[in-house]
N, C-alpha and C positions, 0 to 999 in steps of 0.2 A: 871399341864402339862408343860413340859419343853419347853423353847423357845430358838431357835437358830437364830443367826444373820449372814447373808451372805453378804459379801462386794464384790462389783465388782470393781477391780482395773481399772486404766486408760487404755483405749483401743484405738487403732488407729482410730476407727470409732466413738468413744464416744464423740468427741468434747472436750470442755474445762472443762466439769464437772469432778470432782474428782471421788469419789467412790459413787455409788448409793446404798443406804442401805435400807433394810426393814426387818421386823421381821416376822417370821411365826411360828405357833404352830405345834409341832410334832403331826402327825395324826396316827390313827390306820391304819393298812394295808388295811382295808376294804374301798371300794369306794361306789359310788352310793348315795342314798338318805341321808345316814348318814352324809356324808361330806357336802352336800348341806344344811342340817339342821344346822350344826355347823356354817357354814358361815352366814346363815340367823340370827342366834342368836348373833353371834359376831358383826355383822354390823347393828344391829337394832337401833343404836344410830344416824343414819343419820336423821337430823331434817329438812332440807330445800333443795329446788331444787338447789340453788347455790352451796351448799356443795356437793351434789351428782354429779353435773357437774364437780366440781373441782377434786373429787376423780376419776371419769372416765378419766379425762384428765391425771392425774398423773399415773394411771394404764397403759394408752396407751403409755406414755413416757417411762416407765420402760420396757414394752414389746418391744417397738421399739428398745431400747438399747440392750436388750438381743438377739433379732432376728438379729440385725446388727452385734453384737459381734460374733454370731455363737458358740453354745456350743462346737462344735467339735474343734474350735480353742483354747478353754480354757482348753483343756485336760491337757496340761502341767502345767498350773497354779493351777489346782485343781486335784492333784494326789490322794488326800485322797478320797476314794470311798464314804464315808459317806457324805462328803461335797458336792461332785458332785450330789449325790442322793438328798440331801436337796435342791440344786440349781434347779434341774429338777422338784422337787415337788413344789418349789416356783413358777416356770413358770406356771405349771399346775393350781395352786391355783389362780394366778393372772388372767389367762385366764377365769377360772370359775367365779371369782368375777366380772370381767368386763362384762361377759354376763348377770349375774344376775342383776347388777346395771342398765344395759341398758334395760333389758326386764321386770323387776318386779316393778320398780319405788318404791323403799323403802322410798324415801325422805320424803314426807309430811305425811306419814301414822300416825305418832304419834299425828298429829293434830286431828285425828278422835276421839280420846279418851279424848280430853281436856274438852269437855262439853257434857252433855247429850242433848236429843232432844230439849227441850225448856228451859233448865236451865238458860240461859242468857237472855231469853225473858221474862221479868217480867210484869205481869198485867193480869187482868181479865175483862177489859172493853169490851163492845160489839164490838167496832170498832176493837180492837186488835184481839179478838176471831174470828171475821169474816175473818180477814186475815189469821189467823192460821188454820182455817178450810179449806181454799183453799190450804194451804201448805200440810195438811194431804191428801187431795184428789189427788193432782198432784204428790206427792212424789213417790208413788208406780209405776208411769209410767216413760217412758223415754222422755217425751215431753220437749221441750225447754220452759224455763220460763223467763219472763221479769218482774223484780221487780222494781217498781217505788216508788218514795217517796222523800220527802225533805231531805236535808243533815242532818245527825245525827239521823235518825229514826231507824237505825239498819238493813239496807238491807242485809249486809253480814251475820248477825246472822240468818236471814230468809233463806238465801241461804244454810248456813251450816245445818239448820234444815231440809231442803229438802233433802240434801245429806244423812244425818244420817238416815232418814226414808226410803231411797230408797234401791233397791237391790244392788246398787254400794257402800254401806256404808263401806264395807271392803277394798275398794280401795281408791285411792288418792282424796283429795279435794285440788285443786290448785287455789288460788286466784290471780288475776292480776288486778292491778289498772291501767287502760288504760290511765288515765290522768297524771299519775306520770312518765310515760316512754316517753322519747323524740320520736318525730314522726319518725325520721329516724332509730330508733332502735326497734320500736314496732313489726315490722314484724319478725325480728330475735328473739325477746323475745317470741313471740307466736309460731312461726313455726320452730325455730332453724336455724342454718346456717352450711354450709360446710366449711372446711378448705380452706382459700384463697378466700372466697366469697367476701370479702372487706378488706380494709386496717385494720390490727389489728386482723383479723380472723385467729389466729394461730392454732386453734383447731376446730374440729367439735363440735358443741354445740347442745344439745337437747333443743327443744322449750317446752313451757308450755303445748302444746297439747300432745306431746309425754309423758311428765311427768305425765299427767293426764289420760293416757291410761287405759281404763276400769273403770274410775272414773268420777269425775265431775270437770269441769273448770268453775270458777266464773269470769266473765268479768265485773268488776265494772267500772262505768263511761264509758259505751260502746258508749255513744253519742259523746265522744271526739275522736273517731277513725278517722284517715285520710281517704279520699276517696279510696286510693289504698288499705289500710288494710281492709276497708269495703268489697271490691271486694273479697279479699282472704278469709275473714271470711264467706262471702256468699257461696263461693265454698265449704268450709268445711261443712256448714249446708246442702247444696244441695247434694253434691257428697260424703260426708264423707271421703274426702281425701285432702291432701295438699302436698306441696313440700317445703323442706328447702330452705332458701335463698342461691342462688348459686348452687342448686342441681337440678337434673332431675328426681330423683326417686320419684314415687308417694307413699306416705305413708298413709295407711288406718287409720282412726281415729274412734275408738270406745270410744267416749267421750260424756257425756251429757253436754250441754251448759246451764248455768244459767247466765243471764245478768242483770245488774242493771243500773239505771240512775236517776239523779234528774232533768233531762231536760224533756221538753215536746217534745217527738220525733215526734209527729204529726206535730207540728209547724216546727221542724227541717226539716222534709220531705218537707213541703210546701216551706220552705226557700231554699231548694236545698242543704242543708249541710249534709243530711243523706239520704241514699238510701232507696227508698220506698220498693223495693223488700226485702232488708235486714230487714227492720222494720217488714214486714209481717212474715218473717222467725223467727224472735226473739219473736214476740208478739203472739205466739201460746197460751200460758196460762199466762195472766197478773195477777200480784198480786200487789196491792197498799198498802204500809205500812202507816198507819195513822200517822199524826203529833201528837206531844205530847199534843198540845192544844185541840185536839179532843178526848183525853183520859185522862182528868184531874183526873178522879177517880183512875187512876193507880199511881199518883204521890206519895201518902203516902207509898205505897208498894215499889216503886222505891227508895225513900229516905231511907227507912229502909235497902234495899238491898245494896245500895252504902255505907251507914254508916258502915254496918257490914264489908264490904270488906276493906275499907280504915282505919277503926279503928283497925282492926287486924294488918294491915301492920305498923301502927304508934304506936302500943302498947298502945292504949287508950281504954277507956270504957265509954259509954254514957248510962245514965239511962232513959233519956226521950228526946223528941224533943219539942222545944218551940212551943206552939200553934200559936203564932204570926208568927213564921218562916214558919210553915206549911201553914198558910193562905196566906202568901206572895208567897210561891212557887206554890200554886194552882191557884192563880190569875194572875201570870205572863204568858205572851203569849209564851215564849220559842221559839224564832226564830231558835235557834240552836238545838232544840229538846232534845232527851235523852242524846246526847253527851254533850250538854251545861249543863244540870242538873248534869250529872256525874262530870264534871269539877268543878262546884260550890260546890258540896258535898265534893269532895276531898280537895279543898282549905279550906273549912270550918273546916274539920277534922284537918288539919295541924295547923290552928291558934287557935283552941279551947283549953281553959285551964280549963274548968269546965266539970262536968258530964252532963250538959244540952247542947244539940246540938242547936246552933244558927247560922243563916246565916245573914251576913251583907246585909241589904236591898239595900244599895247603889250599890252592885255588880249587882243587877238585874235592877235597874232603869237606870244604866249607859249603859246597853247593848242597841245597836241600834235596834229600832223596824222597821225592814225592811219587805217589802212585800215578800212573798215566791216566789221561782222561778216559781212554777206552777201558782200562782196568777198573776204574772207579764206576764207570757207567755199567759195566758188566755186573759188578757187585750190587749196585742199586737195583738192577733188573732182577737179580736172583731174589733179593728181599721182597721186591714188589710182587713178583710171581707167587712167592710163598704166602703173602698177605691176601692176594686175590683168591688163591686156591682155598685158604682157610675160610674165607667168606662164602665161597661157593659151596664148600662142604657143609657149613653151618646152615645154609639156606637151601640145601638139597638141590643145588645146581640151578636154582632160579635166579635170573639176572635182574628182572624188573619187577615192579609191583611193590606194595608196602613191606612185604616180607622178603624182597629180593636182595641180592648182594649189592646192587648199586645203592639202594637206600641205606643198607648197613654201613657201607663205606663212605657214604655222603658225597657221591659223585654222580653225574648224569649217566643215564643208561648208555648213551652213545659213546661216552668216554670209556666206560668199562668194556663195552664191546670191542672198541678199538684196541684197548690194552690186551684183551684176551687174544685177539688175532695176532698182535705184534709179539706177544710172549709165547704164542703157540700153546695155549692152554686148552685142553680138551674138556670143556665144561660138562659134556654128557656123562662123563664117568662119576660126576658128583651127584647126579640126579637120583633121588630116592624113588621107590615104586609109586608112592603117593604123588610125587611131583610129575612122574611120567604119565599117570592116569589123567592128571589135571591138565 
């Protein structure tokens, strides 16, 4: 297929840019679906949302230039009818491409085919199979899912498995790490922004919810969202609509939300750092991913899986795994879970010089044995419950007022009431007869 290049010379409205160039493929005279199919095939190499946003911005810049230049004013410059026809065709192609990029979300679709349903989730232990059975049950629905588990347990793999087994599997899966994005940028990242919405907003930008239209958005570390963003997310879950930052247009959201956290959100609600109404909206169908120490029988299979992966990359081959190494790996508590095991295997493959796979035991003993986030949270909750019960007992079960438990603890009444509900404290059992009469 022949390729033509059209150059736009400097124009009085084009600013300081020289010539704006782009290439187009010569098309058949027929229009309609055939052209759309060619565009879809040509541009299926878009791999991530940042790239799609950049391409959309570039398309808009070129179109703005052409519209400002006015094709009628360029008649003298392009006397050749064939060249003018190619220019007009280029404008038409750009406008069609722009609409497709905005409406179809081609960006992350290639991720859908990277792994099969449970290909990356290795193991047959009862604890893991119980979690996966819940995945199978909820995947066919459109219900919101909250995945909990310690860091490194593979929560994103579970989210991808839910998406791949759902009716949205042919659409986008968009993952967002809420903890990795600065708080003042997270709203723009999730919901997009209009041109001029803030300093540096030179282009309208699509948010992750728009990119995930018709598909699934995965909100990792959702417990780290700021209170303002929690309100906006709650609105999306309740009303199925949102507004871009700096915009007034209400945008409908046909997106399934899967969230994940390694925090105990019940305690976060009690502490007032996470909205209770948002927690209930997210916690429609909870799935807890077990830590590796609760599925030790899966370790040999995981070791074999990771050895195969990294040995191929390193161009090495191993005939066997040292029994002593396997015993060490199965007895180690793995505070970093599967991710830590994966890193240890990769490091061992790199340094191994024989066909027997061995792990340096010192790499395991040197790792800090820390209590898990959930274990620590549970301990804090027990202490907090004891303190609140002591205050209620001393105040005769009274929560508010000058002599109430809230005043004694130095916290607002609403916060104390929230903690009492979250910790399931029966305050009536602390009421004295005097308090009951009053």
